[in-house]
C-alpha positions in Angstrom: 0.8 16.3 5.0 -2.5 15.3 6.5 -4.4 12.1 5.7 -6.9 14.1 3.6 -4.0 15.7 1.6 -2.6 12.2 1.0 -5.9 11.0 -0.3 -6.3 14.0 -2.6 -2.8 13.6 -3.9 -3.6 10.0 -4.9 -6.8 11.1 -6.6 -5.0 13.8 -8.7 -2.4 11.5 -10.3 -1.4 12.8 -13.7 -1.8 10.7 -16.8 2.0 10.6 -17.3 2.4 9.3 -13.8 -0.2 6.6 -14.4 1.5 5.5 -17.6 4.9 5.4 -15.8 3.4 3.3 -12.9 1.7 1.0 -15.4 4.9 0.6 -17.3 6.8 -0.2 -14.1 4.2 -2.7 -13.1 4.4 -4.4 -16.5 8.2 -4.4 -16.3 8.1 -6.0 -12.8 5.7 -8.7 -14.1 7.9 -9.5 -17.1 11.0 -9.7 -15.1 9.4 -11.8 -12.3 7.8 -14.2 -14.8 11.1 -14.9 -16.6 12.7 -16.9 -13.8 9.6 -19.1 -13.5 9.4 -19.7 -17.3 13.1 -20.6 -17.5 12.9 -22.8 -14.4 9.8 -24.6 -15.7 11.3 -25.1 -19.1 14.5 -26.4 -17.5 12.5 -29.0 -15.6 10.6 -30.0 -18.8 13.9 -30.5 -20.6 15.2 -32.9 -17.9 12.3 -34.6 -16.1 14.4 -37.5 -14.9 16.9 -35.3 -13.3 14.3 -33.1 -11.7 12.3 -36.1 -10.4 15.6 -37.5 -9.0 16.3 -34.3 -7.2 12.8 -34.2 -5.7 13.3 -37.8 -4.5 16.7 -36.9 -3.1 15.1 -34.2 -0.7 12.6 -36.8 0.4 9.3 -35.4 -1.0 6.6 -38.0 -1.5 5.2 -38.6 -5.0 8.1 -37.1 -6.9 6.4 -37.5 -10.3 3.4 -35.7 -9.1 5.5 -33.0 -7.4 7.4 -32.6 -10.7 4.1 -32.1 -12.7 2.9 -29.6 -10.0 6.1 -27.6 -10.1 6.1 -27.4 -13.9 2.4 -26.4 -14.0 2.9 -23.8 -11.2 6.0 -22.3 -12.8 4.9 -22.2 -16.4 1.2 -21.5 -16.1 1.8 -19.1 -13.1 4.5 -17.2 -15.1 2.3 -16.9 -18.1 -0.6 -15.6 -16.0 1.7 -13.2 -14.2 3.2 -12.0 -17.5 -0.2 -11.1 -19.1 -1.6 -9.9 -15.9 -4.4 -12.4 -15.4 -5.7 -12.9 -11.9 -2.4 -11.2 -11.0 -2.9 -10.7 -7.2 -3.9 -14.4 -6.7 -1.2 -15.7 -9.0 1.4 -13.6 -7.3 0.4 -14.9 -3.9 0.5 -18.4 -5.2 4.0 -18.0 -6.7 5.2 -16.3 -3.6 4.1 -19.3 -1.5 5.7 -21.6 -4.0 8.9 -19.7 -3.9 9.1 -19.7 -0.1 8.3 -23.4 0.2 10.9 -24.1 -2.5 13.5 -22.2 -0.6 12.7 -24.1 2.6 12.5 -27.5 1.1 15.2 -27.4 -1.6 17.7 -24.7 -0.5 17.9 -25.1 3.3 21.5 -26.1 3.5 22.7 -22.6 4.2 26.3 -23.7 5.0 26.6 -24.4 1.2 27.1 -21.1 -0.5 25.2 -22.1 -3.6 22.2 -23.2 -1.5 22.5 -20.0 0.6 22.3 -17.9 -2.6 19.3 -19.8 -3.9 17.5 -19.6 -0.6 17.8 -15.8 -0.4 17.0 -15.5 -4.1 13.7 -17.3 -3.4 13.1 -15.1 -0.4 13.7 -11.9 -2.5 11.4 -13.3 -5.2 8.8 -13.8 -2.5 9.1 -10.2 -1.5 8.8 -9.0 -5.1 5.7 -11.1 -5.7 4.1 -9.9 -2.5 4.6 -6.3 -3.8 2.8 -7.3 -7.0 0.0 -8.9 -5.0 -0.3 -5.7 -2.9 -0.3 -3.2 -5.7 -1.8 -5.2 -8.6 -1.0 -5.7 -12.2 -1.2 -2.1 -13.3 -3.0 -0.8 -16.4 -1.2 -2.9 -19.0 -2.9 -6.2 -18.0 -5.7 -8.5 -18.7 -7.0 -7.8 -15.2 -7.5 -4.1 -16.2 -8.9 -4.9 -19.6 -11.5 -7.3 -18.2 -12.5 -4.9 -15.5 -13.7 -2.3 -18.0 
């Protein structure tokens, strides 16, 4: 297949294919946002424990870090879920996930930390896919673009 044929194939996508792609993009956003919503709500339900954990790893200004993490997770997840500024939000959450892996889950000799580290790395990959390909048709990004 030549480059021209590839471009023509992309331009002749059927409506059924577009709906399927939009549905998959929405599903990806829903599934990716769930972990951030649950993690943010978990932090909100135990601020003292979360702040103590942040202090334990040695981050400065643990109360501010707690507020930033909650805001990033909850607001970022909601924006991702509804497809608002999706590419930018996905890049931000990808960076957050990678930094979180490096700072909070770097003891790879501990099986639990090892699993959390690579879960965050995998989430980063999924978020970069969303950043690369966008929110899809079922999103506020698409609605506002019209």
